[in-house]
C-alpha positions as CSV (number, residue, x, y, z in Angstrom):
1,X,0.0,0.0,0.0
2,X,1.3,3.5,-0.9
3,X,0.7,6.2,1.7
4,X,0.0,9.7,0.3
5,X,0.1,13.0,2.0
6,X,-3.4,14.5,2.8
7,X,-2.2,17.6,1.1
8,X,-1.5,15.9,-2.2
9,X,-3.8,16.9,-4.9
10,X,-6.5,14.4,-5.7
11,X,-5.8,12.1,-8.7
12,X,-8.1,12.5,-11.6
13,X,-10.7,9.6,-11.9
14,X,-10.4,7.7,-15.1
15,X,-13.6,7.7,-17.1
16,X,-14.0,5.7,-20.3
17,X,-14.7,7.6,-23.4
18,X,-18.0,7.0,-25.3
19,X,-16.1,4.6,-27.6
20,X,-14.7,2.8,-24.6
21,X,-18.1,2.4,-22.9
22,X,-19.4,0.9,-26.2
23,X,-16.5,-1.6,-26.3
24,X,-17.2,-2.6,-22.6
25,X,-20.9,-2.9,-23.3
26,X,-20.3,-5.1,-26.3
27,X,-17.9,-7.3,-24.3
28,X,-20.4,-7.7,-21.5
29,X,-23.1,-8.7,-24.0
30,X,-20.8,-11.3,-25.6
31,X,-20.0,-12.8,-22.2
32,X,-23.7,-13.1,-21.3
33,X,-24.4,-14.5,-24.8
34,X,-21.6,-17.1,-24.4
35,X,-22.9,-18.1,-21.0
36,X,-26.4,-18.7,-22.4
37,X,-25.3,-20.3,-25.7
38,X,-22.6,-22.7,-24.3
39,X,-25.1,-25.0,-22.4
40,X,-27.4,-25.0,-25.5
41,X,-24.5,-25.9,-27.7
42,X,-23.4,-28.7,-25.3
43,X,-27.0,-30.0,-25.2
44,X,-27.2,-30.0,-28.9
45,X,-24.0,-32.0,-29.2
46,X,-25.4,-34.9,-27.2
47,X,-26.7,-37.8,-29.2
48,X,-30.4,-37.9,-28.9
49,X,-31.7,-41.5,-28.6
50,X,-35.2,-42.6,-28.5
51,X,-36.4,-44.5,-25.4
52,X,-36.7,-48.3,-25.8
53,X,-40.0,-49.6,-27.2
54,X,-41.6,-52.9,-26.2
55,X,-42.2,-55.8,-28.5
56,X,-44.7,-58.2,-27.0
57,X,-44.7,-61.8,-28.2
58,X,-47.8,-63.6,-26.9
59,X,-47.7,-67.3,-26.0
60,X,-48.6,-69.5,-29.0
61,X,-47.8,-67.1,-31.7
62,X,-46.4,-68.7,-34.9
63,X,-43.0,-67.7,-36.3
64,X,-44.8,-65.8,-39.1
65,X,-46.6,-63.6,-36.6
66,X,-43.4,-63.0,-34.7
67,X,-41.6,-61.9,-37.9
68,X,-44.4,-59.5,-38.8
69,X,-44.4,-57.9,-35.3
70,X,-40.6,-57.6,-35.3
71,X,-40.7,-55.9,-38.7
72,X,-43.3,-53.4,-37.5
73,X,-41.5,-52.7,-34.2
74,X,-38.1,-52.2,-35.9
75,X,-39.6,-50.1,-38.7
76,X,-38.5,-52.6,-41.4
77,X,-40.1,-53.6,-44.7
78,X,-42.3,-56.7,-44.4
79,X,-40.3,-59.9,-44.7
80,X,-37.1,-58.4,-43.4
81,X,-36.9,-60.3,-40.1
82,X,-37.8,-63.6,-41.8
83,X,-35.0,-63.1,-44.3
84,X,-32.6,-62.5,-41.4
85,X,-33.0,-66.0,-40.0
86,X,-30.3,-67.6,-42.1
87,X,-27.8,-64.8,-41.2
88,X,-28.6,-64.8,-37.4
89,X,-26.7,-68.0,-36.6
90,X,-29.4,-69.1,-34.1
91,X,-28.4,-71.7,-31.4
92,X,-31.1,-74.2,-32.4
93,X,-31.1,-77.9,-31.8
94,X,-30.0,-80.0,-34.8
95,X,-33.6,-81.5,-35.1
96,X,-34.9,-78.0,-35.9
97,X,-33.1,-77.9,-39.2
98,X,-32.5,-74.2,-38.9
99,X,-36.3,-73.5,-38.3
100,X,-36.8,-71.4,-35.2
101,X,-40.5,-72.2,-34.9
102,X,-41.1,-73.1,-31.2
103,X,-37.9,-71.3,-30.0
104,X,-39.0,-67.7,-30.5
105,X,-39.7,-67.4,-26.8
106,X,-42.9,-65.5,-25.8
107,X,-41.9,-62.5,-23.7
108,X,-41.7,-58.7,-23.8
109,X,-38.6,-57.5,-25.5
110,X,-37.2,-53.9,-25.4
111,X,-36.1,-52.7,-28.9
112,X,-34.7,-49.4,-30.1
113,X,-33.1,-47.9,-33.2
114,X,-30.0,-49.9,-32.6
115,X,-31.8,-53.3,-32.5
116,X,-31.3,-55.5,-35.5
117,X,-33.5,-58.4,-36.6
118,X,-30.6,-60.8,-36.3
119,X,-29.8,-59.7,-32.7
120,X,-33.5,-59.8,-31.7
121,X,-34.0,-63.3,-33.1
122,X,-30.8,-64.6,-31.4
123,X,-32.0,-63.2,-28.0
124,X,-35.4,-64.9,-28.4
125,X,-33.8,-68.3,-29.3
126,X,-31.1,-68.0,-26.6
127,X,-33.8,-67.3,-24.0
128,X,-35.8,-70.4,-25.2
129,X,-32.6,-72.5,-25.2
130,X,-31.9,-71.6,-21.6
131,X,-35.5,-72.2,-20.5
132,X,-36.0,-75.4,-22.5
133,X,-32.5,-76.7,-21.6
134,X,-33.1,-76.6,-17.9
135,X,-32.6,-79.8,-16.0
136,X,-36.3,-80.4,-15.1
137,X,-37.2,-80.0,-18.8
138,X,-34.6,-82.5,-19.9
139,X,-35.6,-84.9,-17.1
140,X,-39.3,-84.6,-18.1
141,X,-38.5,-85.3,-21.7
142,X,-36.6,-88.4,-20.8
143,X,-39.4,-89.6,-18.4
144,X,-41.9,-89.3,-21.3
145,X,-39.5,-91.1,-23.7
146,X,-39.3,-88.1,-26.1
147,X,-36.6,-85.5,-27.0
148,X,-36.6,-82.0,-25.7
149,X,-37.4,-80.8,-29.3
150,X,-40.4,-83.2,-29.4
151,X,-41.5,-81.9,-26.0
152,X,-41.5,-78.3,-27.5
153,X,-43.6,-79.7,-30.3
154,X,-46.1,-81.2,-27.9
155,X,-46.2,-78.0,-25.8
156,X,-46.9,-76.0,-29.0
157,X,-49.9,-78.2,-29.7
158,X,-51.0,-78.0,-26.1
159,X,-50.8,-74.2,-26.3
160,X,-53.0,-74.1,-29.4
161,X,-55.5,-76.7,-28.3
162,X,-56.1,-76.0,-24.6
163,X,-59.1,-73.7,-23.8
164,X,-57.7,-72.9,-20.3
165,X,-54.5,-73.3,-18.4
166,X,-56.1,-75.9,-16.2
167,X,-56.8,-78.0,-19.4
168,X,-53.2,-78.0,-20.6
169,X,-52.1,-81.0,-18.7
170,X,-55.1,-83.2,-19.8
171,X,-54.5,-82.1,-23.5
172,X,-50.8,-83.2,-23.1
173,X,-52.0,-86.5,-21.6
174,X,-54.3,-87.1,-24.6
175,X,-51.3,-86.6,-26.9
176,X,-49.1,-89.0,-25.1
177,X,-51.9,-91.6,-24.8
178,X,-52.6,-91.5,-28.5
179,X,-48.9,-91.7,-29.4
180,X,-48.6,-94.7,-27.1
181,X,-51.5,-96.5,-28.8
182,X,-50.2,-95.6,-32.3
183,X,-53.3,-93.5,-33.0
184,X,-53.2,-90.4,-35.2
185,X,-53.4,-87.3,-33.1
186,X,-56.2,-85.8,-35.2
187,X,-55.6,-82.2,-33.9
188,X,-57.3,-79.3,-35.7
189,X,-54.4,-77.0,-34.6
190,X,-51.9,-78.9,-36.9
191,X,-54.3,-78.5,-39.8
192,X,-54.7,-74.8,-39.1
193,X,-50.9,-74.5,-39.1
194,X,-50.6,-76.2,-42.5
195,X,-53.4,-74.1,-43.9
196,X,-52.0,-70.8,-42.3
197,X,-55.2,-70.0,-40.5
198,X,-56.9,-70.1,-37.1
199,X,-60.4,-71.5,-36.9
200,X,-62.6,-73.8,-34.9
201,X,-64.2,-75.2,-38.0
202,X,-62.6,-78.2,-39.7
203,X,-64.1,-79.8,-42.8
204,X,-63.7,-83.4,-44.1
205,X,-61.8,-81.9,-47.0
206,X,-59.4,-80.2,-44.6
207,X,-58.5,-83.6,-43.1
208,X,-57.5,-84.9,-46.5
209,X,-54.9,-82.3,-47.4
210,X,-51.4,-83.5,-48.3
211,X,-49.2,-82.1,-45.6
212,X,-46.8,-83.4,-43.0
213,X,-48.8,-81.3,-40.5
214,X,-52.0,-83.3,-41.3
215,X,-52.3,-85.2,-38.1
216,X,-55.5,-86.8,-39.3
217,X,-53.8,-88.7,-42.1
218,X,-50.3,-89.1,-40.5
219,X,-49.4,-90.7,-37.2
220,X,-46.9,-89.3,-34.8
221,X,-45.9,-85.7,-34.1
222,X,-45.7,-83.0,-36.8
223,X,-42.2,-82.4,-38.1
224,X,-41.8,-79.1,-36.2
225,X,-43.6,-77.1,-33.4
226,X,-46.7,-75.3,-34.7
227,X,-46.1,-72.2,-32.6
228,X,-44.1,-70.9,-29.8
229,X,-45.2,-72.3,-26.4
230,X,-45.0,-70.5,-23.1
231,X,-43.8,-71.8,-19.7
232,X,-47.2,-73.3,-18.6
233,X,-47.6,-75.3,-21.8
234,X,-44.1,-76.6,-21.4
235,X,-44.8,-77.6,-17.8
236,X,-48.0,-79.4,-19.0
237,X,-45.9,-81.3,-21.6
238,X,-43.3,-82.5,-19.1
239,X,-45.7,-83.3,-16.3
240,X,-49.1,-84.3,-17.6
241,X,-51.5,-85.8,-15.1
242,X,-52.3,-89.5,-15.2
243,X,-55.5,-90.3,-17.0
244,X,-57.0,-92.6,-19.7
245,X,-58.2,-89.8,-22.0
246,X,-58.0,-90.2,-25.7
247,X,-60.4,-87.5,-26.9
248,X,-61.5,-84.0,-26.0
249,X,-63.6,-81.2,-27.4
250,X,-64.5,-77.8,-26.1
251,X,-68.2,-77.6,-26.4
252,X,-68.4,-74.1,-25.0
253,X,-66.2,-71.5,-23.3
254,X,-64.6,-73.0,-20.3
255,X,-66.2,-76.4,-21.0
256,X,-63.7,-78.9,-22.4
257,X,-64.7,-82.5,-22.0
258,X,-62.2,-85.3,-21.9
259,X,-63.0,-89.0,-22.4
260,X,-61.6,-92.3,-23.4
261,X,-65.0,-93.3,-25.0
262,X,-65.4,-92.7,-28.7
263,X,-69.2,-92.8,-28.3
264,X,-69.1,-90.2,-25.6
265,X,-66.8,-88.1,-27.8
266,X,-69.3,-88.3,-30.7
267,X,-72.0,-87.0,-28.3
268,X,-69.8,-84.1,-27.2
269,X,-68.9,-83.3,-30.8
270,X,-72.6,-83.2,-31.7
271,X,-73.1,-80.7,-28.9
272,X,-70.2,-78.6,-30.1
273,X,-71.6,-78.5,-33.6
274,X,-75.1,-77.5,-32.3
275,X,-73.5,-74.7,-30.2
276,X,-71.5,-73.5,-33.3
277,X,-74.7,-73.5,-35.4
278,X,-76.6,-71.5,-32.8
279,X,-73.8,-69.0,-32.6
280,X,-73.7,-68.6,-36.4
281,X,-77.5,-68.1,-36.7
282,X,-77.8,-65.9,-33.6
């Protein structure tokens, strides 16, 4: 600090000129502008990503339905996901022959702009492989004298045929009983798969079609699953309840009747047909 005499003349105060004040004002404005614009520029430099979307695959959907839903969720042209199957290197059992039907596990999958059809398909199949490769599934397949892949095929039929979850085990038992007695399965769901439809009405002509999925004309299981079963259908397939049933028909909502008597089955089918006719005319 410099001490000055009280008698010393006061120093003149420095005042900016008009031009100087203008320069200072412009500088202040620029500082404020930079303070405002910098955060905006930083925000603009961040990559904007859309939040994940959900792709819901319901239990029992066929591969064709899964492909179409994936195309829509990913914003791809129809057929894109199906065409990606050969490129996806899916971890399928050898018995599948590269066909992921039955192994596109039903669940809710998050997808975003980075999701590819190959990656999505691999994740579905990997999820199924983990679930279906569990020890209790393998043990159940061995107990029923079938392979895991055949168990998935049975579960897919159960998923398509059972009217309620409580009926799944009995439907599975009918399948095993008919296989054990070398009887054709005669399941409408396999015909629907062959004909690429979903209906309760099956004609005599339908049962005569030339297809490996025609379980009226051909004995044994169809060559592949006819859809993608969920956990409950798989549990029914590995642990069906004991019972003599060989036939079943759902005569009305929540009213599925199981029997080992052909005559009783014919009576139940007649009731089903009457109910269908009443619904059609009503």
